[in-house]
Structures are given as C-alpha cells and as structure tokens.
N, C-alpha and C positions, 0 to 999 in steps of 0.2 A: 441754605443760607446761614451765614455765621453772624454772631453778635460781636465779633472781634473788630474794633474800629480801625485797626491798622491794615487789615487785609486789603490788598490791591497794590497799584503802582502809583508812585508819587514822583513828581518832577522837581528838581532842585530849583529853588528861587534865590536863596542866598546862603553864604557860609562866611561867618565872621568869627574872629577870635578877639575877645575883649579883655583888656588889661585892667588892673586895679586903678589906674590913673584915668580910665575912661577912653583911652585910645583904642581904636579899632584896627585890626589887621585883617587882610583878605588873603588867606593862604593859597587860594586858587583864583585870585583876581576878583574883581567886582561883578563879573558876569559869568560865574561858573556854570558848567553843563553837567547834568547828572540825573540819575534815577535811583530810587530805592524801592524794593518790592518786598511785600510780606505775603506769604502764602497761608492758606487755611491749614496746610500740613505742618506748620511750625518752622518753615525754612524762610530765610531772607537772603537778599543780595543787594549790594550797593556798588555803584560805579559813578565816580564824579571826576571832573578834570577842569583844568584851566581852559577857557575858550581861546581859540586862535593859536594853539600849540604849533610850533614849526614842524614841517614835514621832515622826515629823515633824509639823509643824502643817499641812502641805499634802500633796497626794497624790503628788507626784513630787519626788525629790531635787533635780532641776534647778531646781525652783521654790522650794526652801527658802531660808531666810535664810543669810547668810554664816556666822553662828554655828552654825546647825544643820548645815550642810555640813562645817564644821571639826570638829565633834564626831563626826559620822558617819565622817569619814575617820580621825580620831585613834583610833577604837575598832574599826577593821577593818583586817585585813591580807589581801591577796590577790595572788597572782601565778601565772604558769604558764610553761611552756617545756619544753625538753629536760633530761634529767638523765643523769649518768654516775656510775658507782661506781669509786672509786680506793682500793683496799685497804679501810681502815676509815673512808672519807669518801664522802659523796655531794655532787656538785656540781650545783646547779640553774643552768641557763643560761636566765636570765629573758628572755622575749620580750614579756611584757605584765605590767604591775603597776599597782596603785593608786598606789604610790609611784614617781613618775617617775625618781627617783635610782637605783632598782634595775633599771629596764628596760635590757636590754642588758648587764647585769653578771653575772658568775658569783657565785653564793651558795654558799659552802662550809660544810658541816656535818660534824663528826665524828659517826659513827653507831655505835650498839650495839643489837643485837637480843637480847632475852632473853625466851624464851617468846613471848607475844603482845604484848610491849611493845617499842616502838622509841624510843630516846632519840637526839635530835639536839642537838648542842652547837655553838653559834656560837663562832668564834674571838674573842679579846678585842677589844673596841671601846671607844672613849672615851665616858664618860657621867659627868656631874657632875665632870669633871676627872680621873677615874681609869679604869683599864681594868676593864671588866665583861664577863661572859660570859652568854649566853642559853642556857637549858636548856628544851627542849621534850620532853614525854613523850607518846607516842601509843599507842593500843591497837588492835590489828587488829580490824576489823569482821567 
C-alpha cells in the first residue's frame, strides 16, 4: 500500500481556463471526457477530449483530410511520462505527447485533494495577450 494520495485513476469533471477579467473559456467544451492515472511506479498518463467529436470520413486518422486531422488534434490532449510530488505541486515529466512542444518538458500543476476530488491548476500562461490559468477537476474512479 502506498501513502501517495495521487495513485489511482481519476475521471475528468471539468477543464476551465480563466482570464484576469474573470471570463471563463472551455478549451474542450463544457462536458469534456478524460482520465488521468498515477502509478505507484512514478509513471502517469492523461487523455482528455471534447465530447461529441465528429467521426472521420475515412477509417483511419492517417488517411483523413488535413482539416479533419487538425480538428481531431485540436480537440484532444494526451501525454505520459514520469511524475513527482513537491509539496503541493505535481510535476509531470513528459516523455510522449500529442503536442510536440510539450514532449521533453516538465509540466507543473498545483494540486489539491479534497475527498474524492483532485484539483490541478496550471501556472499563468499567455492567452489572448493576457495571463490565464487552467483549472482541471478530477474525481477518483
């Protein structure tokens, strides 16, 4: 048995990006679908997507049109690698990602666990010319 509170599988409840003016954006819509998993061995994986994505016009993504590929990529987030906990933060050391700019980079999230809920908050990042923060809420499966 581990004393690591992250170990296990968590289902995505919400994903919001909040601006300095209080406006909220939903990068994957208001009802995203996804899971994040943390193993006792120090590895993690995450996959999340916009609900109701349209099916491709062909049987394989590699055969789809450029527009279909772009939409599929824009509505899906996935990466995996090792993780470590530092006080109230978790750092994901990304080894493979749909987004090539994230591969090889550390992804830091402030974390808070309350009951069966895990909240992960992204540090401020520029969006629309202003600093925004991302807020993900997960529920233990």
